[in-house]
FIFI-622730 format. One record per residue (C-alpha): residue number from 0; residue in one letter; x, y, z. Coordinates in nm, 4 decimals, decimal comma, padded with zeros to 6 digits. Layout:
<pts>
<pt NUM; a; <X; Y; Z>>
...
</pts>
This chain:
<pts>
<pt 0; m; <00,0048; 00,0105; -00,0032>>
<pt 1; r; <00,0928; 00,3640; -00,0321>>
<pt 2; t; <00,1557; 00,6255; 00,2426>>
<pt 3; g; <00,2176; 01,0090; 00,2151>>
<pt 4; n; <00,1569; 01,2555; -00,0611>>
<pt 5; s; <00,3432; 01,3183; -00,3676>>
<pt 6; p; <00,6231; 01,4191; -00,3879>>
<pt 7; f; <00,6762; 01,2309; -00,0527>>
<pt 8; e; <00,4548; 00,9459; -00,1715>>
<pt 9; y; <00,5963; 00,5948; -00,0835>>
<pt 10; e; <00,5320; 00,2195; -00,1311>>
<pt 11; w; <00,5009; 00,0948; 00,2397>>
<pt 12; i; <00,6881; -00,2501; 00,2554>>
<pt 13; s; <00,6275; -00,4174; 00,5716>>
<pt 14; d; <00,8528; -00,6957; 00,7373>>
<pt 15; w; <01,1048; -00,5851; 00,4870>>
<pt 16; a; <01,4168; -00,7393; 00,6596>>
<pt 17; e; <01,5360; -01,0741; 00,6908>>
<pt 18; i; <01,6285; -01,0886; 01,0885>>
<pt 19; p; <01,8276; -01,3773; 01,1940>>
<pt 20; h; <01,7771; -01,5590; 01,5189>>
<pt 21; p; <01,3813; -01,5072; 01,5055>>
<pt 22; e; <01,3147; -01,6732; 01,8057>>
<pt 23; s; <01,5142; -01,4072; 02,0411>>
<pt 24; a; <01,4057; -01,1341; 01,8044>>
<pt 25; q; <01,0496; -01,1722; 01,8770>>
<pt 26; v; <01,0923; -01,1010; 02,2531>>
<pt 27; g; <01,3620; -00,8324; 02,1940>>
<pt 28; w; <01,2683; -00,4971; 02,2858>>
<pt 29; a; <01,4048; -00,3026; 01,9880>>
<pt 30; h; <01,5706; 00,0422; 02,0233>>
<pt 31; h; <01,7979; 00,1235; 01,7388>>
<pt 32; g; <01,9097; 00,3451; 01,4784>>
<pt 33; m; <01,9561; 00,2709; 01,0919>>
<pt 34; a; <02,2341; 00,3791; 00,8427>>
<pt 35; v; <02,2938; 00,3484; 00,4634>>
<pt 36; t; <02,6642; 00,2875; 00,3503>>
<pt 37; d; <02,8235; 00,4518; 00,0556>>
<pt 38; s; <02,7711; 00,1490; -00,1242>>
<pt 39; g; <02,4021; 00,1286; -00,0535>>
<pt 40; e; <02,3809; -00,1419; 00,1963>>
<pt 41; v; <02,1396; -00,0794; 00,4930>>
<pt 42; l; <02,2568; -00,1440; 00,8454>>
<pt 43; g; <02,0177; -00,2064; 01,1244>>
<pt 44; i; <02,0373; -00,3799; 01,4779>>
<pt 45; h; <01,9120; -00,7266; 01,6070>>
<pt 46; p; <01,6122; -00,6598; 01,8372>>
<pt 47; a; <01,7453; -00,8640; 02,1047>>
<pt 48; e; <02,1171; -00,9170; 02,0504>>
<pt 49; s; <02,4258; -00,6824; 02,0248>>
<pt 50; l; <02,4521; -00,7860; 01,6536>>
<pt 51; a; <02,4791; -00,5468; 01,3562>>
<pt 52; l; <02,2932; -00,6356; 01,0647>>
<pt 53; v; <02,3553; -00,5760; 00,6757>>
<pt 54; f; <02,1033; -00,5660; 00,4429>>
<pt 55; d; <02,0711; -00,5297; 00,0629>>
<pt 56; q; <01,8030; -00,2867; -00,0274>>
<pt 57; d; <01,5662; -00,5667; -00,0893>>
<pt 58; g; <01,5991; -00,6666; 00,2927>>
<pt 59; t; <01,8124; -00,9632; 00,2306>>
<pt 60; l; <02,0877; -01,0255; 00,5105>>
<pt 61; v; <02,4138; -01,0127; 00,3493>>
<pt 62; n; <02,6193; -00,9924; 00,6596>>
<pt 63; s; <02,6175; -00,9599; 01,0107>>
<pt 64; f; <02,8568; -00,9166; 01,3229>>
<pt 65; e; <02,8823; -00,8707; 01,6946>>
<pt 66; i; <02,9193; -00,5428; 01,8428>>
<pt 67; p; <03,0650; -00,4731; 02,1979>>
<pt 68; v; <02,7443; -00,2487; 02,3377>>
<pt 69; r; <02,4631; -00,3076; 02,5509>>
<pt 70; e; <02,2281; -00,1186; 02,3199>>
<pt 71; a; <02,3318; 00,0254; 01,9607>>
<pt 72; h; <02,0752; 00,3185; 02,0001>>
<pt 73; q; <02,1641; 00,5245; 01,7231>>
<pt 74; l; <02,4121; 00,4805; 01,4361>>
<pt 75; a; <02,6205; 00,6952; 01,2163>>
<pt 76; l; <02,8628; 00,6367; 00,9371>>
<pt 77; a; <03,2105; 00,8278; 00,8725>>
<pt 78; t; <03,4853; 00,7765; 00,6332>>
<pt 79; l; <03,8313; 00,8160; 00,7673>>
<pt 80; d; <04,1538; 00,7418; 00,5549>>
<pt 81; g; <03,9367; 00,6128; 00,2888>>
<pt 82; k; <03,7473; 00,3716; 00,4855>>
<pt 83; q; <03,3926; 00,4116; 00,6238>>
<pt 84; s; <03,3452; 00,3025; 00,9786>>
<pt 85; l; <03,0312; 00,2420; 01,1881>>
<pt 86; w; <02,9653; 00,5014; 01,5013>>
<pt 87; i; <02,7166; 00,3427; 01,7706>>
<pt 88; a; <02,5839; 00,5508; 02,0581>>
<pt 89; d; <02,5452; 00,2931; 02,3483>>
<pt 90; p; <02,3512; 00,4231; 02,6553>>
<pt 91; g; <02,4636; 00,1338; 02,8444>>
<pt 92; r; <02,1163; -00,0246; 02,9220>>
<pt 93; k; <01,8629; -00,2044; 02,7470>>
<pt 94; n; <01,5027; -00,3429; 02,8445>>
<pt 95; l; <01,5132; -00,7251; 02,8574>>
<pt 96; k; <01,2598; -00,9515; 02,9841>>
<pt 97; s; <01,3019; -01,0453; 03,3403>>
<pt 98; n; <01,0448; -01,2575; 03,5385>>
<pt 99; g; <00,7965; -01,1788; 03,2696>>
<pt 100; s; <00,8436; -00,8198; 03,2837>>
<pt 101; y; <01,0766; -00,5876; 03,0614>>
<pt 102; e; <01,3438; -00,3839; 03,2708>>
<pt 103; p; <01,6279; -00,1637; 03,1878>>
<pt 104; t; <01,9597; -00,4007; 03,2296>>
<pt 105; g; <02,3103; -00,2597; 03,2351>>
<pt 106; g; <02,6007; -00,3458; 03,0414>>
<pt 107; e; <02,9531; -00,4064; 03,1307>>
<pt 108; w; <03,0599; -00,1122; 02,9418>>
<pt 109; g; <02,8270; 00,1578; 03,0616>>
<pt 110; g; <02,7331; 00,4481; 02,8554>>
<pt 111; q; <02,9689; 00,4753; 02,5536>>
<pt 112; v; <03,0318; 00,5752; 02,1876>>
<pt 113; v; <03,2227; 00,3170; 01,9782>>
<pt 114; r; <03,3567; 00,3056; 01,6286>>
<pt 115; v; <03,3937; -00,0247; 01,4618>>
<pt 116; s; <03,4799; -00,1277; 01,1041>>
<pt 117; l; <03,1881; -00,2879; 00,8971>>
<pt 118; n; <03,3041; -00,6220; 01,0172>>
<pt 119; g; <03,3067; -00,5379; 01,3700>>
<pt 120; d; <03,6627; -00,4687; 01,4693>>
<pt 121; v; <03,6654; -00,2154; 01,7306>>
<pt 122; e; <03,8597; 00,1117; 01,6071>>
<pt 123; m; <03,7768; 00,3805; 01,8829>>
<pt 124; r; <03,5780; 00,4017; 02,2092>>
<pt 125; i; <03,4898; 00,7167; 02,3956>>
<pt 126; g; <03,3677; 00,6837; 02,7678>>
<pt 127; v; <03,2362; 00,9231; 03,0120>>
<pt 128; p; <03,3392; 01,2933; 02,9380>>
<pt 129; t; <03,5290; 01,5129; 03,1836>>
<pt 130; h; <03,2573; 01,7329; 03,2883>>
<pt 131; s; <03,1214; 01,7930; 03,6273>>
<pt 132; a; <02,7684; 01,6679; 03,5390>>
<pt 133; y; <02,8869; 01,3348; 03,5667>>
<pt 134; g; <02,9646; 01,3391; 03,9339>>
<pt 135; s; <02,5962; 01,2912; 04,0160>>
<pt 136; q; <02,4423; 01,1844; 03,6587>>
<pt 137; e; <02,5152; 00,8873; 03,4457>>
<pt 138; f; <02,6484; 00,9409; 03,0720>>
<pt 139; a; <02,3917; 00,7623; 02,8431>>
<pt 140; p; <02,4441; 00,8464; 02,4961>>
<pt 141; t; <02,1852; 00,8217; 02,2356>>
<pt 142; s; <02,3324; 00,9746; 01,9184>>
<pt 143; v; <02,6614; 01,0485; 01,7501>>
<pt 144; s; <02,7683; 01,2319; 01,4328>>
<pt 145; v; <03,1067; 01,3144; 01,2867>>
<pt 146; f; <03,2095; 01,6302; 01,0913>>
<pt 147; e; <03,3872; 01,4535; 00,8122>>
<pt 148; s; <03,6923; 01,5938; 00,6599>>
<pt 149; v; <03,6343; 01,4132; 00,3473>>
<pt 150; r; <03,3055; 01,6803; 00,3329>>
<pt 151; g; <03,5220; 01,9731; 00,4552>>
<pt 152; g; <03,5169; 01,9058; 00,8062>>
<pt 153; n; <03,7960; 01,8251; 01,0855>>
<pt 154; d; <03,6510; 01,4849; 01,1970>>
<pt 155; d; <03,5054; 01,6130; 01,5240>>
<pt 156; i; <03,2705; 01,3968; 01,6919>>
<pt 157; w; <02,9585; 01,5223; 01,8407>>
<pt 158; v; <02,7669; 01,3171; 02,1071>>
<pt 159; t; <02,4309; 01,3577; 02,2635>>
<pt 160; d; <02,3869; 01,2526; 02,5994>>
<pt 161; g; <02,0159; 01,2291; 02,6012>>
<pt 162; y; <01,9193; 00,9884; 02,8606>>
<pt 163; g; <02,1712; 01,1199; 03,1287>>
<pt 164; a; <02,2756; 01,4763; 03,1693>>
<pt 165; s; <02,0857; 01,6186; 02,8607>>
<pt 166; l; <02,4299; 01,7747; 02,7308>>
<pt 167; i; <02,6047; 01,7656; 02,3875>>
<pt 168; h; <02,9825; 01,7015; 02,3906>>
<pt 169; r; <03,2201; 01,7626; 02,1173>>
<pt 170; f; <03,5735; 01,5550; 02,0571>>
<pt 171; d; <03,8291; 01,5499; 01,8204>>
<pt 172; s; <03,9097; 01,3062; 01,6004>>
<pt 173; s; <04,1458; 01,1329; 01,8499>>
<pt 174; g; <03,8582; 01,1047; 02,1097>>
<pt 175; k; <03,9874; 01,4148; 02,3250>>
<pt 176; f; <03,7337; 01,5837; 02,4932>>
<pt 177; l; <03,6666; 01,9708; 02,3507>>
<pt 178; q; <03,3657; 02,1301; 02,4720>>
<pt 179; s; <03,0015; 02,1001; 02,5850>>
<pt 180; i; <02,6849; 02,2668; 02,5036>>
<pt 181; s; <02,3456; 02,2681; 02,7139>>
<pt 182; g; <02,0965; 02,4509; 02,4929>>
<pt 183; e; <02,1547; 02,7444; 02,7035>>
<pt 184; e; <02,3797; 02,9334; 02,4654>>
<pt 185; g; <02,0929; 03,0789; 02,2674>>
<pt 186; e; <01,7662; 03,2009; 02,3007>>
<pt 187; a; <01,5799; 02,8557; 02,2735>>
<pt 188; g; <01,6906; 02,7303; 02,6401>>
<pt 189; r; <01,8086; 02,4318; 02,7775>>
<pt 190; f; <01,8026; 02,0776; 02,6183>>
<pt 191; d; <01,5563; 01,8221; 02,7356>>
<pt 192; c; <01,6234; 01,4870; 02,6006>>
<pt 193; p; <01,8512; 01,5919; 02,3066>>
<pt 194; h; <01,7958; 01,2565; 02,1443>>
<pt 195; g; <01,9354; 01,2902; 01,7947>>
<pt 196; i; <02,2080; 01,4845; 01,6395>>
<pt 197; w; <02,3148; 01,5243; 01,2561>>
<pt 198; i; <02,5490; 01,7163; 01,0656>>
<pt 199; d; <02,3768; 01,8810; 00,7605>>
<pt 200; y; <02,5997; 01,9538; 00,4604>>
<pt 201; r; <02,3141; 02,0803; 00,2321>>
<pt 202; k; <02,4253; 02,4383; 00,2784>>
<pt 203; e; <02,7778; 02,6061; 00,1896>>
<pt 204; d; <02,8244; 02,6118; 00,5909>>
<pt 205; p; <02,7533; 02,2711; 00,7261>>
<pt 206; e; <02,5235; 02,2962; 01,0437>>
<pt 207; l; <02,4798; 02,0924; 01,3496>>
<pt 208; y; <02,0906; 01,9697; 01,3872>>
<pt 209; v; <01,9940; 01,8621; 01,7552>>
<pt 210; a; <01,6575; 01,6741; 01,8031>>
<pt 211; d; <01,5558; 01,8473; 02,1473>>
<pt 212; r; <01,2690; 01,5806; 02,2042>>
<pt 213; t; <01,0998; 01,6600; 02,5166>>
<pt 214; n; <01,1026; 02,0429; 02,4129>>
<pt 215; r; <00,9420; 01,9262; 02,0811>>
<pt 216; r; <01,1880; 02,1139; 01,8506>>
<pt 217; v; <01,5014; 02,1099; 01,6552>>
<pt 218; q; <01,7779; 02,3454; 01,7624>>
<pt 219; v; <02,0447; 02,4352; 01,5198>>
<pt 220; y; <02,4199; 02,5247; 01,6176>>
<pt 221; d; <02,7314; 02,5731; 01,3918>>
<pt 222; l; <03,0184; 02,3423; 01,4055>>
<pt 223; q; <03,1981; 02,5394; 01,6657>>
<pt 224; g; <02,8898; 02,4960; 01,9158>>
<pt 225; r; <02,7351; 02,8464; 01,8440>>
<pt 226; f; <02,3531; 02,8661; 01,8466>>
<pt 227; k; <02,2054; 02,9777; 01,5288>>
<pt 228; r; <01,8052; 02,9018; 01,5436>>
<pt 229; t; <01,5449; 02,6652; 01,6433>>
<pt 230; f; <01,2499; 02,5343; 01,4530>>
<pt 231; g; <00,9561; 02,3085; 01,4571>>
<pt 232; t; <00,7782; 02,4275; 01,7627>>
<pt 233; g; <00,3941; 02,3672; 01,7084>>
<pt 234; q; <00,4624; 02,0973; 01,4235>>
<pt 235; l; <00,6857; 01,8299; 01,6231>>
<pt 236; t; <00,6089; 01,6504; 01,9284>>
<pt 237; s; <00,9012; 01,3833; 01,9658>>
<pt 238; p; <01,1602; 01,4527; 01,7193>>
<pt 239; s; <01,4203; 01,1758; 01,7831>>
<pt 240; a; <01,6303; 01,1214; 01,4454>>
<pt 241; f; <01,7213; 01,2783; 01,1243>>
<pt 242; a; <01,7434; 01,1660; 00,7590>>
<pt 243; i; <01,8135; 01,3589; 00,4172>>
<pt 244; d; <01,6359; 01,3052; 00,0864>>
<pt 245; g; <01,8003; 01,5676; -00,1537>>
<pt 246; d; <01,7192; 01,9152; -00,0175>>
<pt 247; h; <01,4579; 01,7995; 00,2326>>
<pt 248; m; <01,5177; 01,6763; 00,5916>>
<pt 249; i; <01,3059; 01,3845; 00,7293>>
<pt 250; v; <01,2734; 01,4101; 01,0911>>
<pt 251; a; <01,1464; 01,0615; 01,2816>>
<pt 252; e; <00,9004; 01,1588; 01,5220>>
<pt 253; l; <00,8771; 00,9009; 01,8087>>
<pt 254; r; <00,5003; 00,9104; 01,8470>>
<pt 255; a; <00,4122; 00,7819; 01,5168>>
<pt 256; r; <00,4913; 00,9962; 01,2128>>
<pt 257; l; <00,7666; 01,1316; 01,0097>>
<pt 258; a; <00,7960; 01,4911; 00,9435>>
<pt 259; v; <00,9392; 01,6571; 00,6336>>
<pt 260; f; <01,1150; 01,9990; 00,6413>>
<pt 261; d; <01,2613; 02,2035; 00,3503>>
<pt 262; i; <01,5985; 02,3349; 00,3206>>
<pt 263; d; <01,4791; 02,6668; 00,5122>>
<pt 264; d; <01,3642; 02,4436; 00,7984>>
<pt 265; q; <00,9863; 02,4944; 00,6740>>
<pt 266; f; <00,7360; 02,2125; 00,7420>>
<pt 267; v; <00,6218; 02,0578; 00,4413>>
<pt 268; t; <00,4330; 01,7482; 00,5588>>
<pt 269; f; <00,3741; 01,4253; 00,7560>>
<pt 270; i; <00,4416; 01,0575; 00,6447>>
<pt 271; g; <00,2599; 00,7685; 00,7905>>
<pt 272; e; <00,0829; 00,9958; 01,0846>>
<pt 273; n; <-00,0583; 00,7828; 01,3471>>
<pt 274; e; <-00,0426; 00,9910; 01,6585>>
<pt 275; a; <-00,3544; 00,8575; 01,8163>>
<pt 276; i; <-00,1641; 00,5164; 01,8619>>
<pt 277; a; <00,0713; 00,6681; 02,1049>>
<pt 278; r; <-00,1385; 00,9486; 02,2846>>
<pt 279; v; <-00,4474; 00,9603; 02,4912>>
<pt 280; e; <-00,5472; 01,2930; 02,3220>>
<pt 281; r; <-00,3794; 01,5008; 02,0619>>
<pt 282; n; <-00,0948; 01,7128; 02,2478>>
<pt 283; s; <-00,1809; 01,5285; 02,5542>>
<pt 284; p; <00,1504; 01,4469; 02,7671>>
<pt 285; e; <-00,0233; 01,1292; 02,8469>>
<pt 286; d; <00,0740; 00,7921; 02,6368>>
<pt 287; v; <-00,1432; 00,5260; 02,5518>>
<pt 288; p; <-00,1251; 00,2737; 02,8588>>
<pt 289; g; <00,1400; 00,0083; 02,7076>>
<pt 290; w; <00,2537; 00,2012; 02,4087>>
<pt 291; p; <00,4850; 00,1492; 02,2111>>
<pt 292; n; <00,3843; -00,2189; 02,3071>>
<pt 293; g; <00,0467; -00,3768; 02,4292>>
<pt 294; l; <-00,0653; -00,5200; 02,7433>>
<pt 295; d; <-00,1935; -00,8662; 02,8094>>
<pt 296; s; <-00,5193; -00,9432; 03,0415>>
<pt 297; s; <-00,2835; -00,9384; 03,3273>>
<pt 298; g; <-00,0960; -00,6152; 03,2404>>
<pt 299; n; <00,1870; -00,7530; 03,1311>>
<pt 300; v; <00,4092; -00,5938; 02,8099>>
<pt 301; v; <00,3390; -00,7798; 02,5023>>
<pt 302; r; <00,4073; -00,6851; 02,1228>>
<pt 303; s; <00,1400; -00,4438; 02,0001>>
<pt 304; t; <-00,1341; -00,6354; 01,8077>>
<pt 305; v; <-00,2729; -00,2968; 01,6574>>
<pt 306; l; <00,0410; -00,2303; 01,4058>>
<pt 307; e; <-00,1001; -00,0926; 01,0666>>
<pt 308; e; <00,0413; -00,0979; 00,7290>>
<pt 309; g; <00,0974; 00,2520; 00,5978>>
<pt 310; k; <00,1050; 00,3993; 00,9534>>
<pt 311; f; <00,3761; 00,4281; 01,2150>>
<pt 312; n; <00,4012; 00,3083; 01,5669>>
<pt 313; s; <00,7214; 00,4220; 01,7073>>
<pt 314; p; <00,9853; 00,5103; 01,4618>>
<pt 315; h; <01,3101; 00,5574; 01,6196>>
<pt 316; g; <01,6009; 00,5202; 01,3678>>
<pt 317; i; <01,5721; 00,6229; 01,0237>>
<pt 318; a; <01,8221; 00,6160; 00,7165>>
<pt 319; a; <01,7480; 00,7268; 00,3592>>
<pt 320; d; <01,9267; 00,6057; 00,0466>>
<pt 321; a; <02,0382; 00,7808; -00,2646>>
<pt 322; d; <01,6973; 00,7458; -00,4189>>
<pt 323; g; <01,5058; 00,8804; -00,1402>>
<pt 324; n; <01,3753; 00,5321; -00,0025>>
<pt 325; i; <01,3247; 00,5553; 00,3583>>
<pt 326; y; <01,4206; 00,2691; 00,6003>>
<pt 327; s; <01,2760; 00,2733; 00,9604>>
<pt 328; g; <01,3407; 00,0791; 01,2861>>
<pt 329; e; <01,0708; 00,1145; 01,5309>>
<pt 330; w; <01,0977; 00,1175; 01,9268>>
<pt 331; l; <00,8937; -00,1846; 02,0346>>
<pt 332; v; <00,8886; -00,5701; 02,1451>>
<pt 333; g; <00,9938; -00,7710; 01,8427>>
<pt 334; g; <01,1088; -00,4608; 01,6393>>
<pt 335; r; <00,9430; -00,3339; 01,3160>>
<pt 336; y; <01,1611; -00,2982; 00,9725>>
<pt 337; t; <00,9864; -00,1135; 00,7363>>
<pt 338; k; <01,1050; 00,0202; 00,3856>>
<pt 339; l; <00,9290; 00,3294; 00,2170>>
<pt 340; a; <01,0027; 00,2869; -00,1678>>
<pt 341; k; <00,9428; 00,6537; -00,3028>>
<pt 342; v; <00,7039; 00,6703; -00,5584>>
<pt 343; r; <00,8504; 00,8487; -00,8874>>
<pt 344; v; <00,6340; 01,0758; -01,0599>>
</pts>
């Protein structure tokens, strides 16, 4: 079936990806990112296991490799010395089933960002920044982006601590801590769950986009950490991740839709809008009981039984390929991999 409106109309391809180890995948609480390599392969993460998955664009599994993380929350690709590597933001905990319920379970590494080769070899690890906030708070990174030298940058690494201190940290290419920003640098105000981060190369001067999720907006900075502007207030409810299609930016809204903005940050349209599945009332702070999952007769968390084709449930990680096709991974028990194949006019 189709979703969206021209020129942002798509064929909705459900259960697109060939997920290995289906028994564990069915009960794992997926909470991951997506990425598309320079060669067009699509990267995702197993719903239950610390396993990176590599698909072709038809969803066939072509490779997989173990990764040293508790949860591969968001993914980013970056090229260094002619080789593309995978960056992973790991908040250090994952919802796992224990005694019949899903509870956050910590990992041996704690919060970290990790760079691995596309075969899984560990190339760099960044742990807790030297910032006073971490005397009393956890470092729980949710997203990472690299200002690539192959695109005119300096290979600085930007990390959002969305689930910890709600700060964003900048490191140089060797992992040395350089600075932090809090949102208080500009008129918009302090970040609250800066969930996603993206370096945008659409204009002559690249910019840093921050999905300031709980504040329901996007904040934009330059690559020195100076505030520039904010947008999305009144349109966005839960911005979580970014992808680019030509001159347009696609923003994943966790509460059940994608939002499209043009190069001037002007809202264009929603894709797969389904806000009613997540909110008791429109613009209410109260979630539907059990969402993003369902509840059985005893009140236990189970996979949702009301997932619909053409409508999102909880899009968490997205990526777009060179043809504008979108790949989505959703946040729920069992995961949900969907391809939105762009309809050409």
